[in-house]
Biotite code that builds the C-alpha atoms (Angstrom):
import biotite.structure as struc

atoms = struc.array([
    struc.Atom([-51.544, 247.860, 52.223], chain_id="A", res_id=1, res_name="MET", atom_name="CA", element="C"),
    struc.Atom([-51.220, 244.954, 54.850], chain_id="A", res_id=2, res_name="ASP", atom_name="CA", element="C"),
    struc.Atom([-48.980, 242.080, 53.861], chain_id="A", res_id=3, res_name="ASP", atom_name="CA", element="C"),
    struc.Atom([-50.681, 239.925, 52.386], chain_id="A", res_id=4, res_name="SER", atom_name="CA", element="C"),
    struc.Atom([-50.768, 242.512, 49.544], chain_id="A", res_id=5, res_name="THR", atom_name="CA", element="C"),
    struc.Atom([-49.998, 240.177, 45.892], chain_id="A", res_id=6, res_name="THR", atom_name="CA", element="C"),
    struc.Atom([-49.127, 240.613, 42.932], chain_id="A", res_id=7, res_name="ILE", atom_name="CA", element="C"),
    struc.Atom([-51.846, 240.566, 41.629], chain_id="A", res_id=8, res_name="GLU", atom_name="CA", element="C"),
    struc.Atom([-53.582, 243.673, 43.959], chain_id="A", res_id=9, res_name="LYS", atom_name="CA", element="C"),
    struc.Atom([-50.349, 245.442, 43.342], chain_id="A", res_id=10, res_name="LEU", atom_name="CA", element="C"),
    struc.Atom([-51.028, 245.301, 39.601], chain_id="A", res_id=11, res_name="LYS", atom_name="CA", element="C"),
    struc.Atom([-54.291, 246.828, 39.839], chain_id="A", res_id=12, res_name="LYS", atom_name="CA", element="C"),
    struc.Atom([-53.002, 249.828, 41.091], chain_id="A", res_id=13, res_name="MET", atom_name="CA", element="C"),
    struc.Atom([-50.298, 250.344, 39.196], chain_id="A", res_id=14, res_name="VAL", atom_name="CA", element="C"),
    struc.Atom([-53.071, 250.462, 36.400], chain_id="A", res_id=15, res_name="ILE", atom_name="CA", element="C"),
    struc.Atom([-55.289, 251.998, 38.246], chain_id="A", res_id=16, res_name="SER", atom_name="CA", element="C"),
    struc.Atom([-52.966, 255.010, 38.616], chain_id="A", res_id=17, res_name="PHE", atom_name="CA", element="C"),
    struc.Atom([-51.479, 255.036, 34.505], chain_id="A", res_id=18, res_name="ARG", atom_name="CA", element="C"),
    struc.Atom([-55.496, 254.385, 33.483], chain_id="A", res_id=19, res_name="ASP", atom_name="CA", element="C"),
    struc.Atom([-56.175, 257.901, 35.449], chain_id="A", res_id=20, res_name="GLU", atom_name="CA", element="C"),
    struc.Atom([-53.561, 260.132, 33.356], chain_id="A", res_id=21, res_name="ARG", atom_name="CA", element="C"),
    struc.Atom([-54.438, 257.921, 30.559], chain_id="A", res_id=22, res_name="ASN", atom_name="CA", element="C"),
    struc.Atom([-50.670, 257.173, 30.232], chain_id="A", res_id=23, res_name="TRP", atom_name="CA", element="C"),
    struc.Atom([-51.377, 253.448, 28.987], chain_id="A", res_id=24, res_name="GLU", atom_name="CA", element="C"),
    struc.Atom([-51.007, 255.179, 25.966], chain_id="A", res_id=25, res_name="GLN", atom_name="CA", element="C"),
    struc.Atom([-47.231, 256.011, 26.105], chain_id="A", res_id=26, res_name="PHE", atom_name="CA", element="C"),
    struc.Atom([-46.205, 252.016, 27.949], chain_id="A", res_id=27, res_name="HIS", atom_name="CA", element="C"),
    struc.Atom([-45.769, 250.172, 25.080], chain_id="A", res_id=28, res_name="ASP", atom_name="CA", element="C"),
    struc.Atom([-43.256, 247.301, 25.562], chain_id="A", res_id=29, res_name="PRO", atom_name="CA", element="C"),
    struc.Atom([-40.069, 249.390, 24.260], chain_id="A", res_id=30, res_name="LYS", atom_name="CA", element="C"),
    struc.Atom([-41.129, 252.484, 25.944], chain_id="A", res_id=31, res_name="ASN", atom_name="CA", element="C"),
    struc.Atom([-41.424, 250.717, 29.042], chain_id="A", res_id=32, res_name="LEU", atom_name="CA", element="C"),
    struc.Atom([-38.268, 248.087, 28.373], chain_id="A", res_id=33, res_name="ALA", atom_name="CA", element="C"),
    struc.Atom([-36.830, 251.644, 28.494], chain_id="A", res_id=34, res_name="ALA", atom_name="CA", element="C"),
    struc.Atom([-37.519, 252.888, 32.000], chain_id="A", res_id=35, res_name="GLY", atom_name="CA", element="C"),
    struc.Atom([-36.900, 249.805, 32.926], chain_id="A", res_id=36, res_name="LEU", atom_name="CA", element="C"),
    struc.Atom([-33.681, 250.148, 32.176], chain_id="A", res_id=37, res_name="SER", atom_name="CA", element="C"),
    struc.Atom([-32.400, 253.535, 33.277], chain_id="A", res_id=38, res_name="ILE", atom_name="CA", element="C"),
    struc.Atom([-35.337, 253.457, 36.474], chain_id="A", res_id=39, res_name="GLU", atom_name="CA", element="C"),
    struc.Atom([-32.092, 250.292, 36.816], chain_id="A", res_id=40, res_name="SER", atom_name="CA", element="C"),
    struc.Atom([-29.662, 252.060, 36.255], chain_id="A", res_id=41, res_name="ALA", atom_name="CA", element="C"),
    struc.Atom([-31.245, 254.836, 39.228], chain_id="A", res_id=42, res_name="GLU", atom_name="CA", element="C"),
    struc.Atom([-30.693, 252.538, 41.562], chain_id="A", res_id=43, res_name="LEU", atom_name="CA", element="C"),
    struc.Atom([-27.205, 250.922, 40.552], chain_id="A", res_id=44, res_name="GLN", atom_name="CA", element="C"),
    struc.Atom([-26.423, 255.439, 40.598], chain_id="A", res_id=45, res_name="GLU", atom_name="CA", element="C"),
    struc.Atom([-26.919, 255.104, 44.043], chain_id="A", res_id=46, res_name="ILE", atom_name="CA", element="C"),
    struc.Atom([-23.828, 253.311, 44.896], chain_id="A", res_id=47, res_name="PHE", atom_name="CA", element="C"),
    struc.Atom([-21.432, 254.125, 42.438], chain_id="A", res_id=48, res_name="LEU", atom_name="CA", element="C"),
    struc.Atom([-18.623, 254.313, 43.389], chain_id="A", res_id=49, res_name="TRP", atom_name="CA", element="C"),
    struc.Atom([-19.500, 253.840, 47.015], chain_id="A", res_id=50, res_name="LYS", atom_name="CA", element="C"),
    struc.Atom([-17.365, 251.430, 49.188], chain_id="A", res_id=51, res_name="SER", atom_name="CA", element="C"),
    struc.Atom([-19.365, 248.677, 51.222], chain_id="A", res_id=52, res_name="LYS", atom_name="CA", element="C"),
    struc.Atom([-18.664, 250.552, 54.326], chain_id="A", res_id=53, res_name="ASP", atom_name="CA", element="C"),
    struc.Atom([-20.176, 253.686, 52.195], chain_id="A", res_id=54, res_name="GLU", atom_name="CA", element="C"),
    struc.Atom([-23.435, 251.726, 51.796], chain_id="A", res_id=55, res_name="ILE", atom_name="CA", element="C"),
    struc.Atom([-23.878, 250.589, 55.203], chain_id="A", res_id=56, res_name="LYS", atom_name="CA", element="C"),
    struc.Atom([-24.161, 253.466, 56.419], chain_id="A", res_id=57, res_name="GLU", atom_name="CA", element="C"),
    struc.Atom([-25.939, 254.798, 53.384], chain_id="A", res_id=58, res_name="LEU", atom_name="CA", element="C"),
    struc.Atom([-28.595, 252.214, 54.288], chain_id="A", res_id=59, res_name="LEU", atom_name="CA", element="C"),
    struc.Atom([-29.150, 252.746, 57.843], chain_id="A", res_id=60, res_name="LYS", atom_name="CA", element="C"),
    struc.Atom([-29.067, 256.629, 57.295], chain_id="A", res_id=61, res_name="SER", atom_name="CA", element="C"),
    struc.Atom([-33.315, 257.134, 56.935], chain_id="A", res_id=62, res_name="LYS", atom_name="CA", element="C"),
    struc.Atom([-32.418, 259.404, 53.375], chain_id="A", res_id=63, res_name="THR", atom_name="CA", element="C"),
    struc.Atom([-30.426, 256.875, 51.867], chain_id="A", res_id=64, res_name="GLY", atom_name="CA", element="C"),
    struc.Atom([-33.258, 254.146, 53.127], chain_id="A", res_id=65, res_name="SER", atom_name="CA", element="C"),
    struc.Atom([-35.975, 256.174, 51.105], chain_id="A", res_id=66, res_name="GLN", atom_name="CA", element="C"),
    struc.Atom([-33.678, 256.498, 48.536], chain_id="A", res_id=67, res_name="THR", atom_name="CA", element="C"),
    struc.Atom([-33.885, 253.213, 47.912], chain_id="A", res_id=68, res_name="LEU", atom_name="CA", element="C"),
    struc.Atom([-37.632, 252.826, 48.688], chain_id="A", res_id=69, res_name="LYS", atom_name="CA", element="C"),
    struc.Atom([-38.653, 254.600, 46.140], chain_id="A", res_id=70, res_name="GLU", atom_name="CA", element="C"),
    struc.Atom([-36.177, 253.428, 43.869], chain_id="A", res_id=71, res_name="GLU", atom_name="CA", element="C"),
    struc.Atom([-36.901, 249.533, 43.945], chain_id="A", res_id=72, res_name="LEU", atom_name="CA", element="C"),
    struc.Atom([-40.374, 250.646, 43.793], chain_id="A", res_id=73, res_name="ALA", atom_name="CA", element="C"),
    struc.Atom([-39.754, 252.029, 40.455], chain_id="A", res_id=74, res_name="ASP", atom_name="CA", element="C"),
    struc.Atom([-38.613, 249.258, 39.134], chain_id="A", res_id=75, res_name="ILE", atom_name="CA", element="C"),
    struc.Atom([-41.518, 247.239, 40.632], chain_id="A", res_id=76, res_name="PHE", atom_name="CA", element="C"),
    struc.Atom([-43.867, 249.385, 38.961], chain_id="A", res_id=77, res_name="VAL", atom_name="CA", element="C"),
    struc.Atom([-41.947, 249.157, 35.650], chain_id="A", res_id=78, res_name="PHE", atom_name="CA", element="C"),
    struc.Atom([-41.943, 245.302, 35.374], chain_id="A", res_id=79, res_name="LEU", atom_name="CA", element="C"),
    struc.Atom([-46.234, 245.505, 36.364], chain_id="A", res_id=80, res_name="LEU", atom_name="CA", element="C"),
    struc.Atom([-46.496, 247.765, 33.731], chain_id="A", res_id=81, res_name="TYR", atom_name="CA", element="C"),
    struc.Atom([-44.541, 245.755, 30.886], chain_id="A", res_id=82, res_name="LEU", atom_name="CA", element="C"),
    struc.Atom([-45.790, 242.215, 32.130], chain_id="A", res_id=83, res_name="SER", atom_name="CA", element="C"),
    struc.Atom([-49.272, 243.663, 32.083], chain_id="A", res_id=84, res_name="GLU", atom_name="CA", element="C"),
    struc.Atom([-49.042, 245.807, 28.274], chain_id="A", res_id=85, res_name="GLY", atom_name="CA", element="C"),
    struc.Atom([-47.133, 241.784, 27.079], chain_id="A", res_id=86, res_name="CYS", atom_name="CA", element="C"),
    struc.Atom([-50.189, 239.908, 28.559], chain_id="A", res_id=87, res_name="GLY", atom_name="CA", element="C"),
    struc.Atom([-47.495, 237.959, 31.743], chain_id="A", res_id=88, res_name="ILE", atom_name="CA", element="C"),
    struc.Atom([-48.512, 236.815, 34.360], chain_id="A", res_id=89, res_name="ASP", atom_name="CA", element="C"),
    struc.Atom([-45.793, 237.491, 36.629], chain_id="A", res_id=90, res_name="LEU", atom_name="CA", element="C"),
    struc.Atom([-46.387, 235.659, 39.293], chain_id="A", res_id=91, res_name="SER", atom_name="CA", element="C"),
    struc.Atom([-46.385, 232.440, 36.768], chain_id="A", res_id=92, res_name="GLU", atom_name="CA", element="C"),
    struc.Atom([-43.185, 234.347, 35.493], chain_id="A", res_id=93, res_name="ALA", atom_name="CA", element="C"),
    struc.Atom([-41.194, 234.240, 38.585], chain_id="A", res_id=94, res_name="VAL", atom_name="CA", element="C"),
    struc.Atom([-43.037, 230.765, 40.047], chain_id="A", res_id=95, res_name="ILE", atom_name="CA", element="C"),
    struc.Atom([-41.633, 229.076, 36.473], chain_id="A", res_id=96, res_name="ASN", atom_name="CA", element="C"),
    struc.Atom([-38.055, 230.860, 36.074], chain_id="A", res_id=97, res_name="LYS", atom_name="CA", element="C"),
    struc.Atom([-37.610, 229.605, 39.497], chain_id="A", res_id=98, res_name="ILE", atom_name="CA", element="C"),
    struc.Atom([-37.841, 225.987, 38.721], chain_id="A", res_id=99, res_name="LYS", atom_name="CA", element="C"),
    struc.Atom([-36.041, 226.072, 36.203], chain_id="A", res_id=100, res_name="LEU", atom_name="CA", element="C"),
    struc.Atom([-32.805, 227.615, 37.852], chain_id="A", res_id=101, res_name="ASN", atom_name="CA", element="C"),
    struc.Atom([-33.736, 224.356, 40.425], chain_id="A", res_id=102, res_name="ALA", atom_name="CA", element="C"),
    struc.Atom([-32.558, 222.059, 38.174], chain_id="A", res_id=103, res_name="LYS", atom_name="CA", element="C"),
    struc.Atom([-29.988, 224.418, 36.286], chain_id="A", res_id=104, res_name="LYS", atom_name="CA", element="C"),
    struc.Atom([-28.547, 225.501, 39.449], chain_id="A", res_id=105, res_name="TYR", atom_name="CA", element="C"),
    struc.Atom([-28.736, 222.304, 41.542], chain_id="A", res_id=106, res_name="PRO", atom_name="CA", element="C"),
    struc.Atom([-27.906, 222.394, 45.504], chain_id="A", res_id=107, res_name="VAL", atom_name="CA", element="C"),
    struc.Atom([-24.952, 220.218, 45.555], chain_id="A", res_id=108, res_name="GLU", atom_name="CA", element="C"),
    struc.Atom([-23.382, 221.210, 42.737], chain_id="A", res_id=109, res_name="LYS", atom_name="CA", element="C"),
    struc.Atom([-23.879, 225.143, 43.309], chain_id="A", res_id=110, res_name="SER", atom_name="CA", element="C"),
    struc.Atom([-23.973, 225.508, 47.183], chain_id="A", res_id=111, res_name="TYR", atom_name="CA", element="C"),
    struc.Atom([-21.361, 227.589, 48.120], chain_id="A", res_id=112, res_name="ASN", atom_name="CA", element="C"),
    struc.Atom([-20.408, 228.394, 44.411], chain_id="A", res_id=113, res_name="SER", atom_name="CA", element="C"),
    struc.Atom([-20.767, 231.651, 42.186], chain_id="A", res_id=114, res_name="HIS", atom_name="CA", element="C"),
    struc.Atom([-20.027, 230.053, 39.143], chain_id="A", res_id=115, res_name="LYS", atom_name="CA", element="C"),
    struc.Atom([-22.799, 230.165, 36.244], chain_id="A", res_id=116, res_name="LYS", atom_name="CA", element="C"),
    struc.Atom([-24.312, 226.853, 35.127], chain_id="A", res_id=117, res_name="TYR", atom_name="CA", element="C"),
    struc.Atom([-22.318, 226.041, 32.360], chain_id="A", res_id=118, res_name="ASN", atom_name="CA", element="C"),
    struc.Atom([-19.247, 226.099, 34.285], chain_id="A", res_id=119, res_name="GLU", atom_name="CA", element="C"),
    struc.Atom([-20.566, 223.916, 37.641], chain_id="A", res_id=120, res_name="LEU", atom_name="CA", element="C"),
])
């Protein structure tokens, strides 16, 4: 995989992987959303109850870093499956969301602030 790998290329790869195993029959939006939530919870579990220093050490370790990579990949794969199943162009959706967030969080109001847009 090179640096020019696009979301579309990745989507084709995971769809091919899925189709080779005849898993599309299980990939309705409800189950994919549940799977995405479960994978996100597995990511949270990596960090659960750990201090900032423990997390730094975890991320420096080969096994910790590998575990994190795998969980992030699982989440991204589920996002690709879900976007495909719902007919959503994920690249376009991200671009549009960034534009929307730029309006909701103008730099002059949101810089160095954790407040939600309706509190700025």
